[in-house]
N, C-alpha and C positions, 0 to 999 in steps of 0.2 A: 100442304094444307095451311101449317101455321104459317108460314111466309107469307102465304097469299090471305091468309087473314090477315095477318100483321098489316102489309101492304094496302089493304082495307080501310085497317084502321086508321093508316095514317091520311090515307084519302078523306074518307068523311068527315075526319077533324077540321081539315082544310076547307072543304065544301062545307060543313054545317059548324053552329057554334054550341057545340055538345060540351054539357056541364056535369051531367051524372050517368054513373056506370049503365043507370038500366036504358037511357035515352041509345046508348052505345049499343046496348044489345037488343034493341030494336032495329035500328037499322042493319046491323050484321045480320041477324035474321031476315027481315027485307031484303037483304043482298044475298041470300043462300046460305049465310054460315051457320048452324044452329049451336049455340054455344051458351053456356051457362054466366051466373053472374062471376063466378069466381076465375071462370078463364077470362073474362072481361077484367077482372080487377089484374090477375097475372099477367095479361098482354101488356095493361097499362103501366106495372111494374116494369116489364122487359123492354118495352118501347124507351122508359123513361119519358111519359106523357107528365104534364105537370098541368097546372091551373093557373090561367093568369086573367088578370081584370080584362073585359073585354071593351072597357070604355062608359057603359050603359049600366054601369052598377052590378053588372053579371060578369060571372066565370066562364071559363072554355078550357076546353084541352088542347093544348099543344105540345109540338117535340120540344123537348128540355133544348135540343139542336138550334131551333127555331126561336127560341126565346133567347136567343145570343149566349146558348153553352152553361148557363148558369144553371147547372143541373139539381133540382128539384127546389132549390130557395130560390125563390121571386116574391118582391116587395107582397104581390096576392098572396101566393102562399103560406108569406109568414104572417100577416096580416089573420087569415083565417084559422091555422094555425095556434097564433099567439089567444086569439079570442076564444077558441075552443079550450086550451089547457089552463091557462092564467086568473086566479080570482083578483090578486091584487098585486101593484107593486108602491115599495115604501123604501127609502132609505135612511142609514145614519151614518155621518161621517163620508167616509169615503166609499162605503158600500152599498150596494142599492140590491134590497131582497124580493124575490119574484114567488110570490106563493102561488101552486099550479094545484088543480086537483090532483088525488092521489096517483101515482105511478105517471103523470105526466113533466112531470120535470126534467128528468133528461130528457125525452124528445126534444120539450120547448126550449130548453137550453143550447143543444145541438144546433137548434135552427137559429137562435139567436147571435152565435158563432160564426154560423155562415156567413152572416150579415154585415157589411161594411158599413159599421157607426163611424162619425164624425168625432162624436166624445173620447176623451181618451179612455178606453177601457184595456185594462192590465190584464186580466182574466176573470174564469168563471169557475165555480166550483157548484157541483148539481148533487142533491140527492133524488129521495122518492116525491117530492112535493112541493118542494124547494130547491131554486139555485140561488146562488149568490151572484155579484158581479163586481169586483172590485175596479174601481175607479184612482183615476192618478189625483185626481182634486175631489171636494166638499162640492164643489161647484159645479163639476162634471157630471157628479153623481145627481145632483137634483135636477140636473138637465135632461139627464139620459130616464130617469124615473119618470118628467112631465112625459118625456115623448113616450116611451111604452106606454104611460097610463092611457091615451088616446086610442091605444087597440084594447083595453082590455071592456068587455062588457057587463055592466053590473045587472045580476041575473035576482 
């Protein structure tokens, strides 16, 4: 049953621009698979589905393999998680400080580490609500801070 459901999910995300678990759950129920939101969430994780920008400003689920094997860390996913996690970015000298909502810094930092950055990143250090990025030069820190600031939503 699980294998058939997984195959159906892969078929559905290719056929429809599904961007919400609730929508996927509805399509599965219509196809005869009685599933809960928890099951759909677990299936998404097991299938390594990720959300990518669909080109029209919306997102859709795709398999990580179909997205070029960039498992879990596409630019669209980075933008989405960064916008939901980060409050502000600032720099001093060679260090960029990223202030996050409580409990979100580790996830945001891990996501940052998984991306390819043109700036000269030496390394990162994460806490509960803050992570630091050590840069090779102050100019690189300033440039990265400006780049990251575009992903921050002022609430």
